[in-house]
N, CA, C and O atoms as a Tripos MOL2 file, in Angstrom:
@<TRIPOS>MOLECULE
protein
  256   255    64     0     0
PROTEIN
NO_CHARGES

@<TRIPOS>ATOM
      1 N           6.8180   14.3920   -6.6190 N.3       1 UNK1
      2 CA          6.9640   12.8870   -5.2240 C.3       1 UNK1
      3 C           8.7650   12.1980   -4.7940 C.2       1 UNK1
      4 O           9.7100   11.6330   -5.3430 O.2       1 UNK1
      5 N           8.5100   12.5250   -3.9790 N.am      2 UNK2
      6 CA         10.0790   12.3540   -3.2690 C.3       2 UNK2
      7 C          10.3440   11.5600   -2.6480 C.2       2 UNK2
      8 O           9.7720   11.5300   -1.5580 O.2       2 UNK2
      9 N          11.3160   10.4980   -2.9530 N.am      3 UNK3
     10 CA         11.5170    9.2040   -2.6290 C.3       3 UNK3
     11 C          12.8990    9.4850   -1.4280 C.2       3 UNK3
     12 O          13.5570    8.4870   -1.1340 O.2       3 UNK3
     13 N          13.2550   10.7330   -0.8300 N.am      4 UNK4
     14 CA         14.0910   10.3160    0.1110 C.3       4 UNK4
     15 C          12.9630   10.6890    1.3520 C.2       4 UNK4
     16 O          12.0150   11.3890    1.7080 O.2       4 UNK4
     17 N          14.4480    8.9880    1.8680 N.am      5 UNK5
     18 CA         13.8940    8.9490    2.9900 C.3       5 UNK5
     19 C          12.9580    7.1150    3.2570 C.2       5 UNK5
     20 O          12.8860    6.4530    4.2920 O.2       5 UNK5
     21 N          12.6200    6.9330    2.4220 N.am      6 UNK6
     22 CA         11.8650    5.4110    1.9810 C.3       6 UNK6
     23 C          13.3090    4.9000    2.4110 C.2       6 UNK6
     24 O          14.4770    5.2830    2.3300 O.2       6 UNK6
     25 N          12.3820    3.5250    3.0550 N.am      7 UNK7
     26 CA         13.3120    2.1330    3.7690 C.3       7 UNK7
     27 C          13.5360    1.1910    3.5190 C.2       7 UNK7
     28 O          14.3870    0.3850    3.8960 O.2       7 UNK7
     29 N          12.8490    1.1820    2.8990 N.am      8 UNK8
     30 CA         11.7920   -0.2170    2.1170 C.3       8 UNK8
     31 C          11.1440   -0.0400    1.1250 C.2       8 UNK8
     32 O          10.9040    1.1210    0.7940 O.2       8 UNK8
     33 N          10.7060   -1.0240    0.4170 N.am      9 UNK9
     34 CA          9.8680   -0.8300   -1.0110 C.3       9 UNK9
     35 C           9.9290   -2.6760   -0.8870 C.2       9 UNK9
     36 O          10.6780   -3.6290   -0.6720 O.2       9 UNK9
     37 N           8.6020   -2.3020   -1.1920 N.am     10 UNK10
     38 CA          7.9000   -3.5310   -1.7840 C.3      10 UNK10
     39 C           7.6220   -3.5940   -2.9260 C.2      10 UNK10
     40 O           7.7620   -2.5810   -3.6110 O.2      10 UNK10
     41 N           6.9380   -5.2990   -3.7440 N.am     11 UNK11
     42 CA          6.0810   -5.0310   -4.2920 C.3      11 UNK11
     43 C           4.5360   -6.2150   -4.6130 C.2      11 UNK11
     44 O           4.3610   -7.4000   -4.3310 O.2      11 UNK11
     45 N           3.9300   -5.5080   -5.0920 N.am     12 UNK12
     46 CA          2.7590   -6.5120   -4.6150 C.3      12 UNK12
     47 C           1.2680   -6.3730   -5.6370 C.2      12 UNK12
     48 O           0.6360   -5.3510   -5.9070 O.2      12 UNK12
     49 N           1.0160   -7.7610   -6.0470 N.am     13 UNK13
     50 CA         -0.0140   -7.5300   -6.7160 C.3      13 UNK13
     51 C          -1.7250   -7.7920   -6.0920 C.2      13 UNK13
     52 O          -2.5730   -7.9210   -6.9740 O.2      13 UNK13
     53 N          -2.0270   -7.8380   -5.1780 N.am     14 UNK14
     54 CA         -2.9040   -8.0180   -4.7730 C.3      14 UNK14
     55 C          -3.1060   -6.9600   -4.0700 C.2      14 UNK14
     56 O          -2.2810   -6.5180   -3.2690 O.2      14 UNK14
     57 N          -4.7650   -6.2110   -4.4190 N.am     15 UNK15
     58 CA         -5.2220   -5.2240   -3.8800 C.3      15 UNK15
     59 C          -5.3700   -5.7810   -2.3270 C.2      15 UNK15
     60 O          -4.9390   -6.0080   -1.1970 O.2      15 UNK15
     61 N          -5.6120   -5.7810   -2.5690 N.am     16 UNK16
     62 CA         -5.9870   -6.4400   -0.4620 C.3      16 UNK16
     63 C          -4.9670   -6.4680    0.4980 C.2      16 UNK16
     64 O          -5.1620   -6.2930    1.7010 O.2      16 UNK16
     65 N          -3.9000   -6.6830   -0.0160 N.am     17 UNK17
     66 CA         -2.4920   -6.3340    0.4770 C.3      17 UNK17
     67 C          -2.0200   -4.8680    0.5090 C.2      17 UNK17
     68 O          -1.8160   -4.3980    1.6280 O.2      17 UNK17
     69 N          -1.8600   -4.2450   -0.3420 N.am     18 UNK18
     70 CA         -1.6460   -3.4560   -0.9690 C.3      18 UNK18
     71 C          -3.0490   -2.5200   -0.5250 C.2      18 UNK18
     72 O          -2.6180   -1.4280   -0.1540 O.2      18 UNK18
     73 N          -3.8560   -2.5330   -0.4730 N.am     19 UNK19
     74 CA         -4.6720   -1.3240    0.9010 C.3      19 UNK19
     75 C          -3.7670   -1.3730    2.5310 C.2      19 UNK19
     76 O          -3.1990   -0.5720    3.2740 O.2      19 UNK19
     77 N          -3.9740   -2.3780    2.4960 N.am     20 UNK20
     78 CA         -3.2920   -2.9570    3.8980 C.3      20 UNK20
     79 C          -2.4400   -2.1700    4.5950 C.2      20 UNK20
     80 O          -2.5610   -1.4370    5.5770 O.2      20 UNK20
     81 N          -1.1530   -2.6190    3.5520 N.am     21 UNK21
     82 CA         -0.0020   -1.9170    3.4900 C.3      21 UNK21
     83 C          -0.2680    0.1140    3.5210 C.2      21 UNK21
     84 O           0.1930    0.7640    4.4600 O.2      21 UNK21
     85 N          -0.9650    0.7300    2.4790 N.am     22 UNK22
     86 CA         -1.1220    1.6610    2.4970 C.3      22 UNK22
     87 C          -2.3330    1.9290    4.1070 C.2      22 UNK22
     88 O          -2.5890    3.0360    4.5810 O.2      22 UNK22
     89 N          -2.5730    1.3330    4.3420 N.am     23 UNK23
     90 CA         -3.3770    1.8040    5.7450 C.3      23 UNK23
     91 C          -2.5070    1.4860    6.7010 C.2      23 UNK23
     92 O          -2.5650    1.5010    7.9310 O.2      23 UNK23
     93 N          -1.8100    1.2380    6.0390 N.am     24 UNK24
     94 CA          0.1310    0.4300    7.7700 C.3      24 UNK24
     95 C           1.0010    2.8170    7.5370 C.2      24 UNK24
     96 O           1.4990    3.5180    8.4170 O.2      24 UNK24
     97 N           0.7480    3.1540    6.0370 N.am     25 UNK25
     98 CA          1.7260    4.1300    6.7320 C.3      25 UNK25
     99 C           2.9620    3.7400    4.8480 C.2      25 UNK25
    100 O           3.8580    4.3370    4.2490 O.2      25 UNK25
    101 N           2.0990    2.2820    4.6560 N.am     26 UNK26
    102 CA          2.7280    2.7300    3.3480 C.3      26 UNK26
    103 C           2.8130    3.3650    1.7330 C.2      26 UNK26
    104 O           2.0390    3.0300    0.8360 O.2      26 UNK26
    105 N           3.7490    4.1920    1.6130 N.am     27 UNK27
    106 CA          3.5950    4.9680   -0.0460 C.3      27 UNK27
    107 C           3.3090    4.3390   -0.5730 C.2      27 UNK27
    108 O           3.7970    3.2190   -0.4170 O.2      27 UNK27
    109 N           1.8000    4.6510   -2.1260 N.am     28 UNK28
    110 CA          2.3920    3.8710   -3.3980 C.3      28 UNK28
    111 C           3.1880    4.3700   -4.2540 C.2      28 UNK28
    112 O           2.9260    5.5450   -4.5130 O.2      28 UNK28
    113 N           4.3430    3.7960   -4.9740 N.am     29 UNK29
    114 CA          5.0530    5.1770   -5.5520 C.3      29 UNK29
    115 C           4.9550    4.6100   -6.6560 C.2      29 UNK29
    116 O           5.6140    5.3660   -7.3700 O.2      29 UNK29
    117 N           4.3520    3.2760   -7.7180 N.am     30 UNK30
    118 CA          4.1190    3.1430   -9.2420 C.3      30 UNK30
    119 C           3.1130    1.7190   -9.1230 C.2      30 UNK30
    120 O           2.9970    0.7550   -8.3660 O.2      30 UNK30
    121 N           2.3940    2.3160  -10.5390 N.am     31 UNK31
    122 CA          1.5460    1.2730  -10.6370 C.3      31 UNK31
    123 C           2.4690    0.4160  -12.5420 C.2      31 UNK31
    124 O           2.4950    0.9010  -13.6730 O.2      31 UNK31
    125 N           2.9010   -0.5950  -12.1360 N.am     32 UNK32
    126 CA          3.7940   -1.0170  -13.0090 C.3      32 UNK32
    127 C           2.3270   -2.1650  -14.1680 C.2      32 UNK32
    128 O           1.4590   -2.7530  -13.5210 O.2      32 UNK32
    129 N           2.3230   -2.2320  -15.0890 N.am     33 UNK33
    130 CA          1.6260   -3.3380  -16.8610 C.3      33 UNK33
    131 C           2.1130   -4.3470  -16.0040 C.2      33 UNK33
    132 O           3.1940   -4.5400  -15.4470 O.2      33 UNK33
    133 N           1.0010   -4.9570  -16.0450 N.am     34 UNK34
    134 CA          1.3330   -6.2440  -16.1430 C.3      34 UNK34
    135 C           0.1030   -7.0780  -17.2710 C.2      34 UNK34
    136 O          -0.9510   -6.6520  -17.7420 O.2      34 UNK34
    137 N           0.7760   -8.3660  -17.4110 N.am     35 UNK35
    138 CA         -0.1630   -9.2930  -18.9440 C.3      35 UNK35
    139 C          -1.1700   -9.7750  -17.4330 C.2      35 UNK35
    140 O          -2.3760   -9.5270  -17.4200 O.2      35 UNK35
    141 N          -0.3670  -10.5850  -16.0390 N.am     36 UNK36
    142 CA         -1.8240  -11.4470  -15.3090 C.3      36 UNK36
    143 C          -2.7810  -10.0170  -13.9720 C.2      36 UNK36
    144 O          -3.8600  -10.0290  -13.3800 O.2      36 UNK36
    145 N          -1.7270   -9.1070  -14.0430 N.am     37 UNK37
    146 CA         -2.6510   -7.9900  -13.1120 C.3      37 UNK37
    147 C          -1.7630   -6.8620  -12.6640 C.2      37 UNK37
    148 O          -0.8060   -7.3090  -12.0320 O.2      37 UNK37
    149 N          -1.7560   -5.9660  -12.7410 N.am     38 UNK38
    150 CA         -0.4400   -4.2720  -12.3230 C.3      38 UNK38
    151 C           0.1810   -5.2080  -11.1850 C.2      38 UNK38
    152 O          -0.3170   -6.1680  -10.5970 O.2      38 UNK38
    153 N           1.5420   -4.5570  -11.0640 N.am     39 UNK39
    154 CA          2.3090   -5.1220  -10.4620 C.3      39 UNK39
    155 C           2.1010   -2.9950   -9.3620 C.2      39 UNK39
    156 O           1.8210   -2.0020  -10.0340 O.2      39 UNK39
    157 N           2.3030   -2.9070   -7.9470 N.am     40 UNK40
    158 CA          2.3570   -1.8620   -7.4410 C.3      40 UNK40
    159 C           3.3490   -1.7660   -5.9570 C.2      40 UNK40
    160 O           3.4840   -2.1170   -4.7850 O.2      40 UNK40
    161 N           3.9240   -0.9290   -7.1890 N.am     41 UNK41
    162 CA          5.1680   -0.6860   -5.5500 C.3      41 UNK41
    163 C           5.0820    0.2100   -4.9300 C.2      41 UNK41
    164 O           5.1650    1.2960   -5.5040 O.2      41 UNK41
    165 N           4.8590    0.1680   -3.3460 N.am     42 UNK42
    166 CA          4.2970    0.7090   -2.3450 C.3      42 UNK42
    167 C           6.2890    0.6380   -1.4590 C.2      42 UNK42
    168 O           7.1550   -0.2370   -1.4480 O.2      42 UNK42
    169 N           6.1740    2.6570   -0.6160 N.am     43 UNK43
    170 CA          7.8580    1.9980   -0.2360 C.3      43 UNK43
    171 C           7.0810    2.5200    1.2170 C.2      43 UNK43
    172 O           5.9140    2.7770    1.5130 O.2      43 UNK43
    173 N           8.2680    2.5280    1.8790 N.am     44 UNK44
    174 CA          8.0900    2.8910    3.6290 C.3      44 UNK44
    175 C           8.9640    2.9590    4.1920 C.2      44 UNK44
    176 O           9.8660    2.1360    4.3460 O.2      44 UNK44
    177 N           8.6990    4.9300    4.9740 N.am     45 UNK45
    178 CA          9.5420    5.9500    5.1350 C.3      45 UNK45
    179 C           9.8670    5.5470    6.7110 C.2      45 UNK45
    180 O           9.0700    4.8150    7.2990 O.2      45 UNK45
    181 N          10.4850    5.8040    7.0620 N.am     46 UNK46
    182 CA         11.4310    5.3660    8.7420 C.3      46 UNK46
    183 C           9.9160    6.6000    9.9630 C.2      46 UNK46
    184 O           9.2570    7.5960   10.2630 O.2      46 UNK46
    185 N          10.3630    5.3080   10.0680 N.am     47 UNK47
    186 CA          9.5830    6.0630   11.3740 C.3      47 UNK47
    187 C           9.7440    7.2810   11.8620 C.2      47 UNK47
    188 O          10.9510    7.5220   11.8820 O.2      47 UNK47
    189 N           8.8860    8.5020   12.4190 N.am     48 UNK48
    190 CA         10.1180    9.3090   12.5080 C.3      48 UNK48
    191 C          10.0790    8.9480   15.1390 C.2      48 UNK48
    192 O           9.5060    8.7820   16.2160 O.2      48 UNK48
    193 N          10.4660    8.9990   14.8610 N.am     49 UNK49
    194 CA         11.0110    9.4480   16.6850 C.3      49 UNK49
    195 C          10.1370   10.7480   17.6130 C.2      49 UNK49
    196 O          10.4440   11.9110   17.3470 O.2      49 UNK49
    197 N           9.7810   10.6600   17.9680 N.am     50 UNK50
    198 CA          8.9960   11.1450   19.2380 C.3      50 UNK50
    199 C           9.5900   13.0080   19.1390 C.2      50 UNK50
    200 O           9.9240   13.3270   17.9980 O.2      50 UNK50
    201 N           9.7130   14.1180   20.1950 N.am     51 UNK51
    202 CA         10.0680   14.9840   19.8580 C.3      51 UNK51
    203 C          11.4350   14.6160   21.0200 C.2      51 UNK51
    204 O          12.6270   14.5350   20.7240 O.2      51 UNK51
    205 N          10.7580   14.4200   22.4930 N.am     52 UNK52
    206 CA         10.8380   14.1290   23.5800 C.3      52 UNK52
    207 C          11.4680   12.7420   23.8380 C.2      52 UNK52
    208 O          11.9950   12.6920   24.9500 O.2      52 UNK52
    209 N          11.6290   10.7840   22.6070 N.am     53 UNK53
    210 CA         12.2620   10.5240   23.4010 C.3      53 UNK53
    211 C          13.5910   10.1060   23.7160 C.2      53 UNK53
    212 O          14.5300   10.2830   22.9400 O.2      53 UNK53
    213 N          13.7020    9.5340   24.8780 N.am     54 UNK54
    214 CA         15.0140    9.1280   25.3380 C.3      54 UNK54
    215 C          15.6680   11.0950   25.5410 C.2      54 UNK54
    216 O          16.8800   11.1150   25.7530 O.2      54 UNK54
    217 N          15.3900   11.7040   25.5190 N.am     55 UNK55
    218 CA         15.5690   12.8710   26.8100 C.3      55 UNK55
    219 C          15.6720   12.6720   27.9980 C.2      55 UNK55
    220 O          14.7680   11.9390   28.3990 O.2      55 UNK55
    221 N          16.2220   12.9220   28.6090 N.am     56 UNK56
    222 CA         16.5530   12.6690   29.9920 C.3      56 UNK56
    223 C          17.1430   14.1920   31.4260 C.2      56 UNK56
    224 O          18.3020   14.5330   31.1910 O.2      56 UNK56
    225 N          16.7680   14.6540   32.1610 N.am     57 UNK57
    226 CA         16.6260   16.0390   33.0360 C.3      57 UNK57
    227 C          18.1340   15.2160   33.1820 C.2      57 UNK57
    228 O          18.1810   13.9860   33.1720 O.2      57 UNK57
    229 N          19.4570   16.1510   33.3290 N.am     58 UNK58
    230 CA         20.5140   15.8700   33.9090 C.3      58 UNK58
    231 C          20.8340   16.2870   35.8420 C.2      58 UNK58
    232 O          20.6460   17.3310   36.4670 O.2      58 UNK58
    233 N          21.1130   15.5830   36.0680 N.am     59 UNK59
    234 CA         21.3930   15.8550   37.2720 C.3      59 UNK59
    235 C          21.3960   17.4850   38.1080 C.2      59 UNK59
    236 O          20.9860   17.8710   39.2020 O.2      59 UNK59
    237 N          22.0170   18.0760   37.0600 N.am     60 UNK60
    238 CA         21.5910   19.9240   37.7910 C.3      60 UNK60
    239 C          20.2550   20.0890   38.4280 C.2      60 UNK60
    240 O          20.0050   20.4270   39.5850 O.2      60 UNK60
    241 N          19.2390   19.7090   37.2120 N.am     61 UNK61
    242 CA         17.9910   20.0270   37.4080 C.3      61 UNK61
    243 C          16.9300   19.3170   37.9180 C.2      61 UNK61
    244 O          15.7060   19.4450   37.9170 O.2      61 UNK61
    245 N          18.1060   18.1660   38.5560 N.am     62 UNK62
    246 CA         16.4340   16.8700   39.2000 C.3      62 UNK62
    247 C          17.2720   17.7360   41.1000 C.2      62 UNK62
    248 O          17.1410   17.1080   42.1500 O.2      62 UNK62
    249 N          17.9540   19.0230   41.0620 N.am     63 UNK63
    250 CA         18.5890   18.9120   42.5740 C.3      63 UNK63
    251 C          17.7510   20.0280   42.5560 C.2      63 UNK63
    252 O          17.1930   20.3620   41.5100 O.2      63 UNK63
    253 N          17.5940   20.6700   43.6530 N.am     64 UNK64
    254 CA         16.5940   21.7010   43.3570 C.3      64 UNK64
    255 C          15.5990   21.7150   44.7110 C.2      64 UNK64
    256 O          14.6450   22.4910   44.7680 O.2      64 UNK64
@<TRIPOS>BOND
     1     1     2 1
     2     2     3 1
     3     3     4 2
     4     3     5 am
     5     5     6 1
     6     6     7 1
     7     7     8 2
     8     7     9 am
     9     9    10 1
    10    10    11 1
    11    11    12 2
    12    11    13 am
    13    13    14 1
    14    14    15 1
    15    15    16 2
    16    15    17 am
    17    17    18 1
    18    18    19 1
    19    19    20 2
    20    19    21 am
    21    21    22 1
    22    22    23 1
    23    23    24 2
    24    23    25 am
    25    25    26 1
    26    26    27 1
    27    27    28 2
    28    27    29 am
    29    29    30 1
    30    30    31 1
    31    31    32 2
    32    31    33 am
    33    33    34 1
    34    34    35 1
    35    35    36 2
    36    35    37 am
    37    37    38 1
    38    38    39 1
    39    39    40 2
    40    39    41 am
    41    41    42 1
    42    42    43 1
    43    43    44 2
    44    43    45 am
    45    45    46 1
    46    46    47 1
    47    47    48 2
    48    47    49 am
    49    49    50 1
    50    50    51 1
    51    51    52 2
    52    51    53 am
    53    53    54 1
    54    54    55 1
    55    55    56 2
    56    55    57 am
    57    57    58 1
    58    58    59 1
    59    59    60 2
    60    59    61 am
    61    61    62 1
    62    62    63 1
    63    63    64 2
    64    63    65 am
    65    65    66 1
    66    66    67 1
    67    67    68 2
    68    67    69 am
    69    69    70 1
    70    70    71 1
    71    71    72 2
    72    71    73 am
    73    73    74 1
    74    74    75 1
    75    75    76 2
    76    75    77 am
    77    77    78 1
    78    78    79 1
    79    79    80 2
    80    79    81 am
    81    81    82 1
    82    82    83 1
    83    83    84 2
    84    83    85 am
    85    85    86 1
    86    86    87 1
    87    87    88 2
    88    87    89 am
    89    89    90 1
    90    90    91 1
    91    91    92 2
    92    91    93 am
    93    93    94 1
    94    94    95 1
    95    95    96 2
    96    95    97 am
    97    97    98 1
    98    98    99 1
    99    99   100 2
   100    99   101 am
   101   101   102 1
   102   102   103 1
   103   103   104 2
   104   103   105 am
   105   105   106 1
   106   106   107 1
   107   107   108 2
   108   107   109 am
   109   109   110 1
   110   110   111 1
   111   111   112 2
   112   111   113 am
   113   113   114 1
   114   114   115 1
   115   115   116 2
   116   115   117 am
   117   117   118 1
   118   118   119 1
   119   119   120 2
   120   119   121 am
   121   121   122 1
   122   122   123 1
   123   123   124 2
   124   123   125 am
   125   125   126 1
   126   126   127 1
   127   127   128 2
   128   127   129 am
   129   129   130 1
   130   130   131 1
   131   131   132 2
   132   131   133 am
   133   133   134 1
   134   134   135 1
   135   135   136 2
   136   135   137 am
   137   137   138 1
   138   138   139 1
   139   139   140 2
   140   139   141 am
   141   141   142 1
   142   142   143 1
   143   143   144 2
   144   143   145 am
   145   145   146 1
   146   146   147 1
   147   147   148 2
   148   147   149 am
   149   149   150 1
   150   150   151 1
   151   151   152 2
   152   151   153 am
   153   153   154 1
   154   154   155 1
   155   155   156 2
   156   155   157 am
   157   157   158 1
   158   158   159 1
   159   159   160 2
   160   159   161 am
   161   161   162 1
   162   162   163 1
   163   163   164 2
   164   163   165 am
   165   165   166 1
   166   166   167 1
   167   167   168 2
   168   167   169 am
   169   169   170 1
   170   170   171 1
   171   171   172 2
   172   171   173 am
   173   173   174 1
   174   174   175 1
   175   175   176 2
   176   175   177 am
   177   177   178 1
   178   178   179 1
   179   179   180 2
   180   179   181 am
   181   181   182 1
   182   182   183 1
   183   183   184 2
   184   183   185 am
   185   185   186 1
   186   186   187 1
   187   187   188 2
   188   187   189 am
   189   189   190 1
   190   190   191 1
   191   191   192 2
   192   191   193 am
   193   193   194 1
   194   194   195 1
   195   195   196 2
   196   195   197 am
   197   197   198 1
   198   198   199 1
   199   199   200 2
   200   199   201 am
   201   201   202 1
   202   202   203 1
   203   203   204 2
   204   203   205 am
   205   205   206 1
   206   206   207 1
   207   207   208 2
   208   207   209 am
   209   209   210 1
   210   210   211 1
   211   211   212 2
   212   211   213 am
   213   213   214 1
   214   214   215 1
   215   215   216 2
   216   215   217 am
   217   217   218 1
   218   218   219 1
   219   219   220 2
   220   219   221 am
   221   221   222 1
   222   222   223 1
   223   223   224 2
   224   223   225 am
   225   225   226 1
   226   226   227 1
   227   227   228 2
   228   227   229 am
   229   229   230 1
   230   230   231 1
   231   231   232 2
   232   231   233 am
   233   233   234 1
   234   234   235 1
   235   235   236 2
   236   235   237 am
   237   237   238 1
   238   238   239 1
   239   239   240 2
   240   239   241 am
   241   241   242 1
   242   242   243 1
   243   243   244 2
   244   243   245 am
   245   245   246 1
   246   246   247 1
   247   247   248 2
   248   247   249 am
   249   249   250 1
   250   250   251 1
   251   251   252 2
   252   251   253 am
   253   253   254 1
   254   254   255 1
   255   255   256 2
@<TRIPOS>SUBSTRUCTURE
     1 UNK1         2 RESIDUE 1 A UNK
     2 UNK2         6 RESIDUE 1 A UNK
     3 UNK3        10 RESIDUE 1 A UNK
     4 UNK4        14 RESIDUE 1 A UNK
     5 UNK5        18 RESIDUE 1 A UNK
     6 UNK6        22 RESIDUE 1 A UNK
     7 UNK7        26 RESIDUE 1 A UNK
     8 UNK8        30 RESIDUE 1 A UNK
     9 UNK9        34 RESIDUE 1 A UNK
    10 UNK10       38 RESIDUE 1 A UNK
    11 UNK11       42 RESIDUE 1 A UNK
    12 UNK12       46 RESIDUE 1 A UNK
    13 UNK13       50 RESIDUE 1 A UNK
    14 UNK14       54 RESIDUE 1 A UNK
    15 UNK15       58 RESIDUE 1 A UNK
    16 UNK16       62 RESIDUE 1 A UNK
    17 UNK17       66 RESIDUE 1 A UNK
    18 UNK18       70 RESIDUE 1 A UNK
    19 UNK19       74 RESIDUE 1 A UNK
    20 UNK20       78 RESIDUE 1 A UNK
    21 UNK21       82 RESIDUE 1 A UNK
    22 UNK22       86 RESIDUE 1 A UNK
    23 UNK23       90 RESIDUE 1 A UNK
    24 UNK24       94 RESIDUE 1 A UNK
    25 UNK25       98 RESIDUE 1 A UNK
    26 UNK26      102 RESIDUE 1 A UNK
    27 UNK27      106 RESIDUE 1 A UNK
    28 UNK28      110 RESIDUE 1 A UNK
    29 UNK29      114 RESIDUE 1 A UNK
    30 UNK30      118 RESIDUE 1 A UNK
    31 UNK31      122 RESIDUE 1 A UNK
    32 UNK32      126 RESIDUE 1 A UNK
    33 UNK33      130 RESIDUE 1 A UNK
    34 UNK34      134 RESIDUE 1 A UNK
    35 UNK35      138 RESIDUE 1 A UNK
    36 UNK36      142 RESIDUE 1 A UNK
    37 UNK37      146 RESIDUE 1 A UNK
    38 UNK38      150 RESIDUE 1 A UNK
    39 UNK39      154 RESIDUE 1 A UNK
    40 UNK40      158 RESIDUE 1 A UNK
    41 UNK41      162 RESIDUE 1 A UNK
    42 UNK42      166 RESIDUE 1 A UNK
    43 UNK43      170 RESIDUE 1 A UNK
    44 UNK44      174 RESIDUE 1 A UNK
    45 UNK45      178 RESIDUE 1 A UNK
    46 UNK46      182 RESIDUE 1 A UNK
    47 UNK47      186 RESIDUE 1 A UNK
    48 UNK48      190 RESIDUE 1 A UNK
    49 UNK49      194 RESIDUE 1 A UNK
    50 UNK50      198 RESIDUE 1 A UNK
    51 UNK51      202 RESIDUE 1 A UNK
    52 UNK52      206 RESIDUE 1 A UNK
    53 UNK53      210 RESIDUE 1 A UNK
    54 UNK54      214 RESIDUE 1 A UNK
    55 UNK55      218 RESIDUE 1 A UNK
    56 UNK56      222 RESIDUE 1 A UNK
    57 UNK57      226 RESIDUE 1 A UNK
    58 UNK58      230 RESIDUE 1 A UNK
    59 UNK59      234 RESIDUE 1 A UNK
    60 UNK60      238 RESIDUE 1 A UNK
    61 UNK61      242 RESIDUE 1 A UNK
    62 UNK62      246 RESIDUE 1 A UNK
    63 UNK63      250 RESIDUE 1 A UNK
    64 UNK64      254 RESIDUE 1 A UNK
C-alpha cells in the first residue's frame, strides 16, 4: 500500500463513522489496538480532476 497522494489523515474509534468515511472514498491505513476500542486511521487522497476540466478552445479553433 502506498501513502503517496494522501492529503488528509484522520483517526476514529467509531466503526459507523469509519464505514461512512470509507463509503466516501477514504482508505483504511491502519488499525491500532486500544484499551477501550481499536483506533482506525483513515486517509483521503486528492480528488482527481476530469481530464478536460478547464479546457477552453482557442480563438483560432472558434473561427471557421
